[in-house]
N, C-alpha and C positions, 0 to 999 in steps of 0.2 A: 978488319971488316972488309967484306967483298965490295968492290966498287961497282956501282950500277952502270950498266952499259946501255947506251941509247943509240938507236939508228934513226937518223933524220933524213927523210927522202923528200927533195923539193927541187924542181928544175931551176929555181932561182936561189940555190943554196948559198951563192956568194953574198947575197944581200943579208943573209942570216948569220954572218960571222960574229956579230956582236952578241947575238943570242947564245950561240955555241960557246963563246968565250965566257959569258956569264955562268952557264951551266958547269963548265970546266972549273971555274973558280969556286963553285959550290961543291966540288968533289965528284962530279959525274964524268964518265968517259963517253964522249960523243963521237960517233962515226957518221960522216955526211956523204950522201950520194945524190946525184941529180936525175936519176931515172929509175923506173920500177923494175926493169929487167935485171939490172945489176944488183938491185936490192934482193930480189928473189933468190938469185944465185948465192949471194953472200950469206943470207939467213940460213941456207941449207948447210953451210960449213962452219958458221961462227955463231956463238951464243949471244943473244941480246935479251935484255930484260923488258924493253918496251920499244915501240916504233912510233915515230911521228911521221905522218904521211900526208903530203899535199894532195888535195882532191883533184886539182886542175893541172894535169901535166900532159905534154905532147907525147905521142906514141902510146904507151901503155898508161891508161888513166889511173887515178888514185883508186877508184872503185875496183877496177880490174886487178890492180896490184894487190889490193886488200884481199880479194877473193882467192887469188893464187897463193898468197901467204898462208891464208887460213886452211888451205887443203892439207899442208904438211905440218902446220903449227897452229892448230885450232885454239890453243890456250894462250897464244902470244897476245899481250895487251897492245892494242893499236889505237892511237889517237889521230883522228882525221882533222886536217886543217884546211879550211875552205874559204874562198872569197864570197861565196853565195850563201844566202839563207833560204834558198828555194826549198820548199817542202819535199819535192820529189827527190832531190839530192840527199836530203837528210834521211828520207825513208829508205833509199837504196843503201846508204851507209849503215844505218841502224839495222836493217835487214841482213846485212853482211857481218853483223856482230862486231861493230866498233865498240870500244870501251869508253870513249869520250870524244868530243869534237870541240874545236876552237874556231872562231871566226877571225879572219885577217882584217886589219893588221894585229898580229899577236904581240903582246908585251911579255918581257922576260918573266915577270912574276906570275903571269897566267900559265906559262909552261911549268914553272916550279910548282904551282898549286896542283896542276894536273898530274905531275909526277907523284906528289905526295898522296893525292887522292887514289891513284891507281896502283901504286907500289907500296905505300906505307900505311894504308888504312888498316889492314889486318894487324900490322905490328902495333899501331897506336891503340887500336881497340883492345888487343891482347894486353898491352901494358896497363891500360885503364882498368880492364877486368881484374887483373892480378892485384892492382893497387886497391880496388874497391873490395875485393874479397879479404885482403889483409885487414882492412878496417872492420869488415863484417865478421871475420873470424872471432875477434874479441867480443863482439856483441852476442854472437851465438853461444860462445863459451860462457858468458855471464848468464844468459837465459837458461842454459843447461844446468847451471848450479842452483837455480831457483826451484820453487815448489810448483811444478807444472801440472795443469789439468789436461783433459783429453783434447781440448781445442788448441791449447798451447803446443801440444805435440804435432798436430796437423800443421800449424804455422811453421814450426821449426823444420819439419820434413820438407815442406814446400820450399823453404829457403835453401836447404841443402841440395835439393834437386836443381833448383835454379842455378846455383853456383857450379854444380857438377856439369850441367849442360853448357854454361858459359865458359868454364875453364877447358872444356873439350876442345875448343877452337884455339886455345892459347898455346897448346903443345908444351906447356911448362910442366915437366914431370915432377919437379920438386913441389910445386904448388898443388898439383893434383894429389900427390902423396899426403900432403898436409890435410887436404879436404877429406881423403879416405880415412885418415886417422880420426878426424873430427866426427865422421859418420859412424865409425866404430865406437867411439866414446858415446855418441848419442844412442846407438843401439844397445849398448850395455846399460845405460840409464833407463832407456825405454823398457827393457826387459824387467828391470826392478819395478818400474811403474806398473806394468801389467801384472806382475806377481802380487803387488799390494792391492790392486783394484779389481781385477777381472771377476773374481767370485762375487764381489759386492754388486757388480753390474747385473748378475744373474738373479739377484734376490727380487722376489715379487714385490711390486709397489715402489721400487727405487726408480725415481724419475730423472735423477741427475746422472744420466749415462749417455754415452755417444750413440750415434746411429750405428746399429749393428746389422749384420746380414739379414736376420729374420724380420727386420723392420723396413727393409729397403723398398719393396713394392708398395706397401701400404702408405708409407710416408712420403715417398718420392715419385713413384711411377703413377699410381692411381690418380693423384690430383692433377697429373699432366695430361690424362686422357681426355680428348675432346670429342664432342658429338659430330662436329662439322667435317673434320679431316682426321686421317689416321695418325697414330703415333707408332713409331718403330723403335723398339728397344733392342740394341745390339749388345750382347754380353760376350766379350772377347775373353775367353778363359786365360787366366794367368797373365793379365796385362798389368805391368807395373806402372806407377805414376810417371816415371821418367820415360818409359816407352810411349805412353800417351802423349807427353809433351814433345816427343820427337816426331810423331806423326801429325800432331795438331796443325803445324804450318801448311801441310798438304791440303787440309780441309778449309783453309781460310778463304779461298776464292768462292767457296760454295756455302759455307755456314759461318755464323757468329757462334763463338762459345758463350752462350747466353749465361749459363751458370756452371761453375766448376767447383765441385766439392770433393772432399775425401771422406770416406766412411770407413768404419772398422770391420774387418773380417772377424768372424767368430773363430774360436779355437776348436779343433785344429783348423788352421788356415789352408785347407785342402778341399778339393772339389767335392768329395763325398759329403762333407759336412757343410761347407759354406754355401755351395750352390743349391743343395737340397733345402737348406734353411731359407734361401732367398725365395725360391718358388713355392715353398710351403707356407711361408710367413710364420714359421714355427722353428723353435730350436730342435736339434736332432732327437733329444729324449722325447719331446712331445710328438714328433713324427712317429717314432717307434711305438709309443703308447696308443696314440689316437688313430694312426693310419699304418698299422704294421704291414699291410700288404704292399706298401710303397717304400719300406725301409729294408736295406740289405746290410747285414752286419759285416764287420771287418773280416771275420773268418770264413765268410761265404765266398764262393768263387764267382757268383753272378756279378754282372756289371752293377756298379754302385749308384749310377745316375740314370737309370733307365725309365724313371717314372716322373720326370720333371713336368711333362705336359699334364699328367694326372694331378700332380701336386698343385699346379697353377690353376687348374679347373676347380679343384676343391677349395682353393683360396678365394676364387671369385664367388663360389657358392656360399661360403661362410659369411662373406660380407654382403651377400645379396647384390653383388655387383653385376648389373645386367648390361654387359658390354660384349660385343663379338670380338674374338681374338683368334690368332693362329700361333702355332709354336713350330719352330724348325731348328734342327741341330745340324750344323755344317761340319762334316768331317773330312771332306775332300773337295778339290776344285770342280770336278764334274757336277757334283750336287749343287755347289754354289752357283755355277752357271745356269743350271736348270731352274734354281730358285729365282735368280734374277729375271728369267723369262716370265715368271709367274707374278712379278711385282704389280702389273696392272690389275690383276685380280685381288691382290692383297690390299689394294686401296679401299676395298669395301669393308675391311675390318677396322674396328676402333683401336685395337692394339695388335701389333705383330711382334712376337718375340723371336729373335734369331740368336742362337748360341753358336759362336764361331770358335773352333777349337785349335786354330793353327799355332798360336803362340805357345800353348801348353805342349803341343807336339814338338815344336822347335826346341823347347827346353829339354824334353826327354831325348830327342835326337842328338842334342849336343852332348848329353851324358854318354850315349852309346856309340856315336859315330865320330871317328877321329877328325874327319874333314870338317864337320859342322863345329866341332870344338875349336878347331883352328880358326874358322871363319868368325866365330863369336868368342874370341879369346877372353875378353873382359867386358865390363859393363858398357863401355863406349861402343865396342864392336857389336854387342848384343842389341843395343838400341839401333845401330845402323842396319843390321840385318832385319830387324823388325820393320823399320821404316821402308826398306827396299821391298820386303814382301808386301806390305800394305799398299805401296804405290802401284804395284802391278797385280793386285788381287781383285777378284770379283767383289769383295767387300767394298773397296773404294768405288767401283762402278755402281754398286747398290746405292751408296751414299750420294754420288753425283746424280743419279736418277732421281732420288728423293728431292734433292736441291732444285732440279729443273721443275719438279711438280709443286714446289713450294711447301713441301712436307717436312716437319721437324723430326729430329731423331734424338735418341739418348744412347750414349756409349758408357758402358760400365764393365765391371769384371767381378769375379768371385774371390780372387786372392791374387797376391803377387808372388815373387820368388826372390831368393837371395843367393849370392855366390858363396858357397860354404868353403871353409879353409881348415877348420880345426876339428879333427876327429875326437869324439868323446866315447870312451869305452862303456859298453852296456852288455848285460847278460839277459837273455830271455829264452822261453821255450819255443816249441815249433808253432804254437798258436799266436805268438807275438806278431803284431802288425809289421809290415815291411817298410813303411815310410821312414825316410832318413831324418826328418825334422820332428817327428813325434812318434811315440810308441804307446800301444795299449796292450795289456795282457795281465796275467795273474802272477807271474813269477819274474818280475823285473828286478834286476840288481844294477845299481848305479850309484854315483856319488850325488847325494841330494843338493850339494852346493852348486853343481854344474847344470841343474835343470830346474824347470818349474814343474812341480809334481802336484797332481790332483788325485788324492787317494780315494775320494768319494766322488765319482764322476757325476752323480746326480746333482751335486752342488754347482756344477758347470753346465747343467742341462744336457749332459752327454750320456748316451746309453753305454752299458758295459756288457762284455761278452760272458764273463763269469762273475760269480758273487764277489770274488776277491780282486777283480780287475781294477787297474788304475791307469791313469794317463800321465805321461811325462812329455815335456816339450823342450826342444833345443832353443837356445837363445843366441844372440849375436851371430857369429858366423860358424857356430858349432854344427856338427852332424854326428849322428849315432853310428858307431861301428861295433860289430860284435867282437867279443873277446876271441872267439874261434875265427881264424883267418883274418885277424885284425889288420895286418899289414896290407893285405889285398884290398880290403874295403877302404882303408885310409888313402891308399894311392889312387884307386880307381875313381873315387867320388870327390876327392879334393878338387876345388875350383869348378865344380859343377853347380848349376842353378837348381835349387831345391825349394820346396814349400811345405807348409804344414806347421811351422813353428812360430816363434815370436821374434819379429823384427819390424822396423818401419816399412821395409820394402814389401813384406808379406801381408801385413795387417792394415796399412793405410793405403787405400786403393781408390781409384778415380770413379767419379760419377759425374757425367757431363751432359748438359742440355745443349743440343745444337739447333740453332734457329736458322732456317733456310734464308739465304740472301735473296 
């Protein structure tokens, strides 16, 4: 095990020999110096894990030494030791990024505690996290073996995401691999659950069903609209629950997460179906029948989500909902910045709907652009890239503006995505849809055991292109690859993030009320 190296800088270092001896007996390697200039030179040529620095030294003071060290070694942990508790000294030290401070006379165990706090916290937290997940692994496994309902699946998925985010920081690859295996087991069982229950959820009069895409506005958003102040609904396309949890801490200074729910995306868990269902308040088949001018079939070349504002207006009219609203779709940063400038005017509306497409574009870019694939190599990196984008985006600026004005917001999405690994062979004609996680067409050939098949689309409230058209959906981490040119499809799309099929990541998606602080 690597020995921890400490640099202790104090002009009265001779007095501290007993402290240094104590640390050396505890297994630490301590180097002692009596002035700041020598310390700065030494740190540039020799590695240290932490520095203890006297604040009150002749010549170069402790604060000046601290500032010079931080120029070349900004991540170096530094503990300031001072005789004074004057507020101005503490403010100077804290402003110069000290990691801890101690007041003289310092006792040996205070030094030891500071070392553990600054050097071993991550290790101790990691060990505790791993130990806790080992216990929870058994509990989740037992839950997965039970007879789960739709709310149970939400609870399990929240637990899995919690542990995934927690283990991210542990860097224990073996434990992460165990978690990924447990997620794969959960997704396999979730696929079976959806196959058994999804068509029953579509039957008229069945009230024992989860909240689905077509119910979202009526049951969640409309009751939240107020007369006194506006409500802002941000729909971030293709935002997974784990991605939401990664950006949530950035919003904590500005909002409380007042209510956080997961709801179920309809099938296909893809924008054309799920988002149109959200804004229409109807299933896709009903949109096609009742509002055919706003529905674009799979085999048509026109954009599939060009009528969301019209669908939303129709929904308001159907429910005689007399509220002023606006609708905006953000496809690039320039538009987002211009929209932010309009926010003072949007305050006059009771509801403002903003569709933000970045995460979906990131997912597609990762498939097609090698450097993006490298940057978002796995789930952890994908979350990190999403968080980095959000932190520097106009969307974050929009939310901060609303917080300043005391205005609440809602964040949700239309579907999530999953990293696919296993190609499943399929045969289809030229009219077959192109999505990798679901297919619809009239001449599909496949292994029924590998898919969820819906031979009668109307039973799932889905439109069909031809009289004999059917739908099939990929499960777990599968994706569809055509028999012709199979090897190319299998290699190109493996480990890409896709949506449209059946998985916890695609179908269980966040809906969050943010209350301004």
